[in-house]
Each structure stands twice: as structure tokens, then as C-alpha cells.
C-alpha positions in Angstrom: -8.3 49.5 -112.0 -10.0 52.2 -114.0 -13.7 53.0 -113.7 -14.2 51.7 -117.2 -12.9 48.3 -116.3 -14.8 48.2 -113.1 -18.1 48.8 -114.9 -17.4 45.7 -117.0 -17.0 43.4 -113.9 -19.8 41.2 -112.9 -20.3 39.7 -109.4 -22.1 36.5 -108.5 -24.6 36.3 -105.6 -22.2 34.0 -103.9 -19.4 36.6 -104.0 -21.8 39.3 -102.7 -23.0 37.2 -99.8 -19.4 36.3 -99.0 -18.2 40.0 -98.7 -21.4 40.9 -96.7 -20.8 38.0 -94.3 -17.2 39.1 -93.8 -18.5 42.6 -93.0 -21.1 41.2 -90.5 -18.4 39.1 -89.0 -16.4 42.3 -88.1 -14.2 42.8 -91.2 -13.8 46.5 -91.9 -15.3 48.0 -95.1 -12.1 49.6 -96.1 -10.3 46.3 -95.9 -13.0 44.5 -97.9 -12.9 47.2 -100.6 -9.1 47.1 -100.8 -8.7 43.3 -100.8 -11.5 42.6 -103.2 -11.1 45.7 -105.4 -14.7 46.9 -105.3 -16.2 50.3 -104.9 -17.5 51.6 -101.5 -20.8 52.5 -103.0 -21.3 49.0 -104.4 -20.6 47.4 -101.1 -23.0 49.7 -99.4 -25.7 48.8 -102.0 -25.2 45.1 -101.4 -25.4 45.5 -97.6 -28.6 47.5 -97.9 -30.2 45.0 -100.3 -29.2 42.1 -97.9 -30.7 44.0 -94.9 -33.9 44.9 -96.8 -34.8 41.7 -98.5 -31.9 39.3 -98.4 -31.8 39.3 -102.2 -29.8 41.1 -104.8 -32.5 40.8 -107.5 -34.2 44.0 -108.4 -37.7 42.3 -108.2 -37.0 41.6 -104.5 -36.2 45.2 -103.8 -39.3 46.8 -105.3 -41.3 49.6 -103.8 -44.8 48.8 -102.4 -46.4 50.3 -105.5 -44.3 48.1 -107.8 -45.1 45.0 -105.7 -48.8 45.8 -105.9 -48.6 46.1 -109.7 -46.9 42.6 -109.9 -49.6 41.1 -107.7 -52.2 42.5 -110.1 -50.4 40.9 -113.0 -50.2 37.6 -111.1 -54.0 37.8 -110.4 -54.7 38.5 -114.1 -52.7 35.4 -115.1 -54.7 33.3 -112.6 -57.9 34.6 -114.2 -56.6 33.8 -117.7 -55.9 30.2 -116.5 -59.4 29.9 -115.1 -60.9 31.2 -118.3 -58.8 28.8 -120.3 -60.0 25.9 -118.3 -63.7 26.9 -118.3 -63.7 27.2 -122.1 -62.7 23.6 -122.4 -65.1 22.3 -119.7 -68.5 20.7 -120.5 -71.4 20.1 -118.2 -70.8 16.4 -117.6 -68.4 15.0 -115.0 -66.4 12.8 -117.4 -65.6 15.9 -119.6 -64.3 17.7 -116.6 -62.2 14.8 -115.6 -60.7 14.7 -119.1 -60.1 18.4 -119.0 -58.1 18.1 -115.8 -56.2 15.1 -117.1 -55.3 16.9 -120.3 -54.0 20.0 -118.5 -52.0 18.6 -115.7 -48.8 19.7 -117.5 -50.0 23.3 -117.4 -52.0 23.7 -114.1 -52.2 22.0 -110.7 -54.9 19.4 -110.1 -56.0 21.3 -107.0 -56.6 24.5 -108.9 -58.5 22.9 -111.7 -60.7 21.0 -109.4 -61.6 24.2 -107.6 -62.4 26.0 -110.8 -64.5 23.1 -112.2 -66.2 22.6 -108.8 -65.4 18.9 -108.3 -63.5 17.4 -105.4 -60.0 16.0 -105.8 -61.2 12.6 -104.5 -63.9 12.5 -107.2 -61.4 13.3 -109.9 -59.0 10.6 -108.7 -61.8 8.1 -108.4 -62.8 8.6 -112.0 -59.2 8.5 -113.2 -58.0 5.7 -111.0 -58.1 3.1 -113.8 -54.6 4.3 -114.9 -53.4 7.2 -112.8 -51.0 9.5 -114.5 -47.4 9.3 -113.1 -47.3 13.1 -112.7 -50.5 13.1 -110.7 -49.1 10.2 -108.5 -45.9 12.1 -107.8 -47.7 15.3 -107.0 -50.1 13.6 -104.6 -47.3 11.6 -102.8 -45.3 14.9 -102.3 -48.5 16.6 -101.0 -49.4 13.9 -98.6 -45.8 13.6 -97.3 -45.5 17.4 -96.7 -49.0 17.6 -95.1 -47.8 14.8 -92.7 -45.0 17.1 -91.7 -42.5 14.7 -93.2 -43.6 11.8 -90.9 -45.4 9.4 -93.2 -43.8 6.4 -94.8 -44.9 4.2 -97.7 -47.6 2.4 -95.6 -49.5 5.5 -94.5 -49.1 7.3 -97.9 -50.6 4.3 -99.6 -53.6 4.6 -97.3 -54.1 8.3 -98.0 -53.7 7.7 -101.8 -56.4 5.1 -101.6 -58.7 7.6 -99.9 -58.1 9.9 -102.9 -59.0 7.1 -105.3 -55.4 6.2 -106.3 -54.1 2.7 -106.1 -50.3 2.3 -105.9 -48.0 -0.3 -104.4 -45.7 0.5 -101.6 -42.8 -0.4 -103.8 -43.8 2.2 -106.3 -44.4 4.8 -103.6 -41.0 4.0 -102.1 -39.4 4.4 -105.5 -41.0 7.8 -106.0 -40.1 9.0 -102.5 -36.5 8.1 -103.1 -36.6 9.8 -106.5 -38.0 13.0 -104.9 -35.7 12.9 -101.8 -38.6 12.3 -99.4 -37.2 10.7 -96.2 -39.6 10.1 -93.2 -38.5 11.3 -89.8 -39.0 7.8 -88.6 -36.3 6.5 -91.0 -33.3 5.6 -88.9 -30.0 6.5 -90.6 -27.7 3.5 -90.7 -24.3 4.2 -89.3 -21.5 3.0 -91.5 -18.0 3.5 -90.1 -15.7 5.1 -92.6 -12.5 3.1 -93.3 -9.8 4.8 -95.2 -8.7 2.7 -98.1 -5.6 3.0 -100.3 -6.0 3.9 -104.0 -4.6 0.9 -105.7 -4.5 2.6 -109.1 -1.6 1.7 -111.3 -0.9 5.4 -112.1 2.7 6.3 -111.6 4.5 9.3 -110.0 5.0 11.6 -113.0 6.1 14.5 -110.8 8.9 12.6 -109.1 9.4 15.3 -106.5 10.2 18.0 -109.1 8.2 20.7 -107.3 10.2 23.8 -108.3 10.5 25.6 -111.6 7.3 24.2 -113.0 5.4 26.1 -115.8 2.0 27.6 -114.9 -0.7 24.9 -114.6 1.7 22.2 -115.6 1.2 20.4 -112.3 -1.7 20.8 -109.9 -1.4 19.1 -106.5 -4.2 18.4 -104.0 -5.0 17.1 -100.6 -7.9 17.2 -98.0 -7.9 18.0 -94.3 -10.5 18.0 -91.5 -12.1 21.1 -89.9 -14.3 21.2 -86.8 -17.8 22.7 -87.6 -20.1 22.8 -84.7 -20.0 19.4 -83.1 -18.9 17.4 -86.1 -15.9 17.1 -88.5 -16.1 18.6 -92.0 -13.4 18.7 -94.7 -11.8 21.1 -97.1 -10.0 20.3 -100.4 -7.5 22.6 -102.1 -6.0 22.5 -105.6 -2.5 24.1 -105.7 -0.6 25.2 -108.8 3.1 24.2 -108.3 4.1 27.1 -110.5 3.4 29.7 -107.8 1.8 27.8 -104.9 -1.5 29.6 -105.8 -4.8 28.0 -104.7 -6.7 27.7 -107.9 -9.6 25.6 -106.6 -11.2 24.9 -103.2 -14.2 23.3 -101.6 -15.7 22.5 -98.2 -18.2 19.8 -97.2 -19.3 17.2 -94.7 -17.8 14.2 -96.4 -14.2 13.3 -97.3 -14.9 11.9 -100.7 -14.4 12.4 -104.5 -17.4 14.7 -104.7 -15.5 17.2 -102.6 -12.5 17.1 -105.0 -14.9 17.5 -108.0 -16.4 20.6 -106.4 -12.9 22.1 -106.0 -12.3 21.5 -109.8 -15.6 23.2 -110.5 -14.3 26.4 -108.8 -11.2 26.6 -111.0 -11.5 29.8 -113.0 -9.2 28.8 -115.9 -9.7 26.4 -118.8 -9.1 22.9 -117.4 -7.4 22.0 -120.7 -4.5 24.2 -119.5 -3.7 21.7 -116.6 -1.3 19.0 -117.6 -0.8 16.8 -114.5 -3.0 16.3 -111.4 -0.9 14.9 -108.6 -2.1 13.6 -105.2 -1.3 10.9 -102.6 -3.1 7.6 -102.8 -6.1 8.5 -100.6 -9.2 6.7 -101.8 -11.1 10.0 -102.0 -9.1 10.7 -105.2 -10.4 7.5 -106.9 -13.8 8.0 -108.5 -15.3 7.4 -111.9 -16.7 10.9 -112.3 -13.3 12.4 -111.4 -11.5 10.1 -113.8 -13.9 11.1 -116.5 -13.3 14.8 -115.8 -9.5 14.3 -116.0 -9.9 12.3 -119.2 -12.2 14.9 -120.8 -9.7 17.7 -120.3 -6.7 15.4 -121.1 -5.2 15.8 -117.7 -2.6 13.2 -116.8 -2.9 11.4 -113.4 0.0 11.2 -111.0 0.1 9.4 -107.7 2.6 9.4 -104.8 4.2 6.1 -103.8 2.2 4.2 -101.3 2.9 5.4 -97.7 5.4 8.2 -98.8 4.2 11.7 -97.9 7.4 13.3 -99.4 6.1 12.6 -102.9 3.3 15.2 -102.2 5.4 17.5 -100.1 4.1 20.8 -101.4 0.5 19.8 -100.7 1.5 18.5 -97.2 3.4 21.8 -96.4 0.5 24.0 -97.7 -2.0 22.1 -95.5 0.3 22.6 -92.5 0.2 26.3 -93.1 -3.6 26.3 -93.5 -4.0 24.3 -90.3 -1.9 26.7 -88.4 -3.2 30.0 -89.9 -6.8 29.1 -90.6 -8.1 25.9 -89.0 -6.7 26.1 -85.5 -7.5 29.8 -84.9 -11.1 29.9 -86.1 -14.4 28.6 -84.8 -17.0 27.6 -87.3 -20.6 27.1 -86.2 -22.0 26.1 -89.6 -20.8 24.8 -92.9 -22.0 28.0 -94.5 -19.8 30.0 -92.2 -16.8 27.8 -93.2 -17.5 28.4 -96.9 -17.4 32.2 -96.4 -14.3 32.2 -94.2 -12.4 29.7 -96.5 -13.2 31.9 -99.5 -11.8 34.9 -97.7 -8.7 33.1 -96.6 -8.0 31.8 -100.1 -8.3 35.3 -101.4 -5.8 36.6 -98.8 -3.5 33.6 -99.3 -3.3 34.2 -103.0 -3.2 38.0 -103.1 -1.8 39.2 -99.8 0.2 36.5 -98.1 3.9 36.5 -98.9 5.7 33.1 -99.4 9.4 32.5 -98.6 9.5 29.9 -101.4 8.5 32.7 -103.8 11.2 35.1 -102.6 8.6 36.7 -100.3 6.2 37.6 -103.0 2.5 36.7 -103.0 1.4 34.0 -105.4 -0.4 36.7 -107.5 2.7 38.9 -107.6 4.9 36.0 -108.5 2.6 35.0 -111.3 2.4 38.6 -112.7 6.2 39.2 -112.5 7.1 35.8 -114.0 4.6 36.0 -116.9 5.8 39.5 -117.7 9.3 38.2 -118.2 8.1 35.4 -120.4 6.2 37.9 -122.6 
């Protein structure tokens, strides 16, 4: 690749973190540079940024002088806010209450109460006739966080009342659910997972014709489990029958349709190019969102015969390879680590691993050679 082409390449933070994690895990710089086709100087820059600030943004790698200038600008903005509020404020209490209520979309209640020199409880007492929904949400979040995520609806209701806000436990519970606030005292209910069969009437369009398929004509998929720490996690792969290349992948804690959707989100080609999506009848492949995605990109659905693994033989064989080469010989402490290692393995699988079914070419080599002949 020429320097001109390299300059035009862009890299996501996810990609940068991935190669840095590989380096920290013991992978040599020369191997990373070769396999991912990046410059040594660029890799060194990313490593330095990660060590200095943990961020690749220029603002997070500023000099002390630049940071001081930014702080001064921030302070100036704060002073402008205070000046804006004071201009609108009159001497009487009710005017101040109205000023706060009319500016909650711009500034925090706490900051405005401080500037106008009235307590939050006084403001809420005066405004309690019909508390604004935004104010209620803000106060519920504040109370919950200040309780170190311990309070439930009962105690939050009491604290809201102290601040002059009357709200039912049902409403508080709805807002907590909306904002993802779960008390430490909430006991998670265990629901045993029972694998179900996808009873969809979709037929087997592939009919075991796995070879000599055009590019993206048929994409097959499956899921498998991986040990992460002390629990089981799962990975999902999307494989193009054309050259056995992994075009999409994902990892997560649950064996469900969301994991499959995440794998589709990683596909780097236009999904309209895919003609058929083929899987077994696992219930994780039956989901309204997934069906809508396939329908939106006009992708036909194909399912194996019930209880017949041979109808999805390529996916089964690929996962046997992955279990042998990747799962069994690696230890993953966290899901984040699994993400990095899986991304690295997929890169190696597609670009460096030769396949006997492809005349001992890599999927990338087979794709390039075959498409050249077509052209």
C-alpha cells in the first residue's frame, strides 16, 4: 500500500484499542504492523496516547498550558450563565421560582438555586403544585445516586417529599425503569433458559449446495459458547459461502437474536448484496428485529431441516475449527478481552489462515484471485 493510500485511511477508536490490547497481551509490534497494515509510527503514537490519557482525542492529550486555557474558557461560560440568570431574576421569590422553572432546559436546578440564593427545597415547595417531569427525573436520579444505588421507590418517595415534590411510587418506579436505575436490594429473578426450536415455515433454499456460490449469495451463521471468567458467554459469526470468509461477528453474555443483530451490524459491505441468510432452527435466529432487518435489505430466509446438522454443515465445520483453534486454547477473564481476541482471530482467519477447501489459499486471497478472473 502506498503512502498516499495510507493517508486516506481512517481508524476507529475500537480498532486502535484492539491493536493496543494485542500489544499489551504480548503480540509483537512487527506482527501487528504486518497483519493490520499500519505504520510503526502510528502504532507508537496510539500506544503513547493510551498510556498518557487513555484517549485518542487531541483534547485529552493537551499540554498543561492548553488545559489551563480550556479551564478558563469553561469558567467564562459559567460566568455567562450566571449573568444570564441574574438578568432575568427579580427581587421576589416567585419571580426567582419562575426563572428557574423557565430555564431548566438550559441549566441545572442546583446551579440556578445557588446563583439566585434560594434552597432547592424552597424552589420545589413553591413549584410542587405541578412539578415538571424533567425536574422529577433529575431529582430521582440525584437521590438514587446519592444513596449509592441503594434506595428503592419507597425511600426515594420520602426524599422527594422532603424536597417538596409529591410523586407516587408507581411513577417513581416507571422513571427508575426508564433511566435504568436498579437498587442493589433488587433480587434478580433466575429464569432457566430452555432452547426452543424455530418453528418458522421458511424452507431450506440452500439445499446443501455449499460450493461454487457467488460472493455474498449465501451467508450462513451459528453461535457457540465461550468461557469468560466463571460464566458462559457466546460468539456469533456470519460466514460467506463464497470463500468461507467471516464477514460479521459479535460476542456477548446472552445467546439471543440481539447477538446475531450485532454481528450483522459489523458487516462492512452493503447488506443489499446478501441474497440468502441460512441457519439452523435455533430460536436465537427468530426475532422480529432480525426479520425486519432481513426484509429491509431484501435478504431471503433459509432454515435447515429440524434436527439435521448436515443442512448447515459449513457453519458447523467452521465452528469446530474455531473451538479447536480459538476457544479451547485461550483463557478470557472479561468480555472486553474476548472482544479484542475474537477481532484479532477473525483478522487472522480471513487474511492469514489457509483453507484446504480453498486450495490452501486464505479467504482474502481466494476472493482477490477469483474476482480478478471475473473482471
